[in-house]
N, C-alpha and C positions, 0 to 999 in steps of 0.2 A: 504494499499500500503504499510505503514511503516512496518506492519510486516513482508510483502514479502521481503522488502530490509533488515531487520534484520535477516532473515532466511538465504535471500543467503550472508550475511556477515559471518553468521556462517560456511557456508558450505565452503565459500572462506578459513576461519581459519582452518577446518578441512583438507582439501585438501594442506593446506600450512605446516600444521603439518605432513601428512603424506609424503609428500616430503621431508621435512626438517629431518624428523625420519627417513626415509628410508636411506638418504645419510650419517647422522650421525652412523647409524649401521653398515655401511659399510666402515666407515673411516679407521680404523684398519685392517681389512680383507687384506690379501696379495693379493687377487685376487680381484679386483672393479667390481662389477656387476650392472645393472640398476636393481633394484628389481620392484616387482608388484606393492607395495605400494607408490613407487616413482612415476611411471606412474599413477596410478589412480589417485594420488594426484593432479598431474599435470592438468589432465583432469578436476577433479572436479573444480580445480581452474579456470579453461577456462570457463567451462559451468556457473560458478557460478559469475564470472566476467562480461559476459554477462548480467546475470540476475540483478547483481546489478545497471549496468550502465542504463538497461532498467528502473529498479525500481526510480532509482534517477531521471531520465529524466522525467518520467511519474509525479513525485511530483512536479516539476516544483520549488520547493524551493531553492534548492541547485544548483547553477552554476557548471556544471561539468568543469573540468580544460583538455582541449581536449589534451594538451602537457604530462600532468602527465598519464592520461590515454593511450594515444598512446605510451608513453614510456614504461610503464607498460605491454602493450600488446606487444610490439616487444620483451621484455625481455620474457615473458612467451613463446611467437612464438619460441623464440630460445632455450629456456627450453625444450619445447616439442620436437623440433627437434633433439636436444642432446639426448633426453631421446627414441625416436624412434629409431635413428642411433644405439644405444647400446642395444634396446631390443631383448632378444633371444639369445645374444651373450654370450659365457662363461665369456668373461672379456671386459672391456673397458680399455683404455689407462689413465695413472692418469691424465694428462692433461684435457682430457673431462671431466673426473669424477669430477675433482678440478672445473671446469667450472659449471658442474652444480651446486654445492655447492655455487659457488661465484653469480651466476646468483640469485639462490634463495634468499640469502642474501641482494642482489642488489633489489631485487623486495618487498621484507619487509622492506627494508631502503626507497624505494622512497614511500612506502604506509605510513609509520609512521613519515618522516621527511619533506616531500614536503607539504605544506600547502598551 
C-alpha cells in the first residue's frame, strides 16, 4: 500500500508541475490562455489526490486532517472550474489567469506548511 501511496504522490507532483509550468509559460505572453498542460495537470492532481487519500486511509497509520484535505480540495475545485471556464477560449482575463497561479501556489503552500 505504501508503494501505491508513493506513486500517487509522485503523480500529484507531476500534475502540480504541469499546472504551474503551464501557468509560468504564459505569464509573459500578451494574450493569456489556458493551456492543455494546465488542464491536464489539474485533472492529474484531482485523480491522484483521491488516490492519496484512499491509500493513506487504508494504511490507518496516519491520521488524515479533514480540514487540510477539505481546504486543498476546495482550492483544487476552484482551480479546475477556472481552467474549464477558460478552456477553448482564445484568451482569458488577467485576473482569472493570475487567480489560477495564486490558487496553485496556495495549494502548494497548504501542502507544505500545514502540519
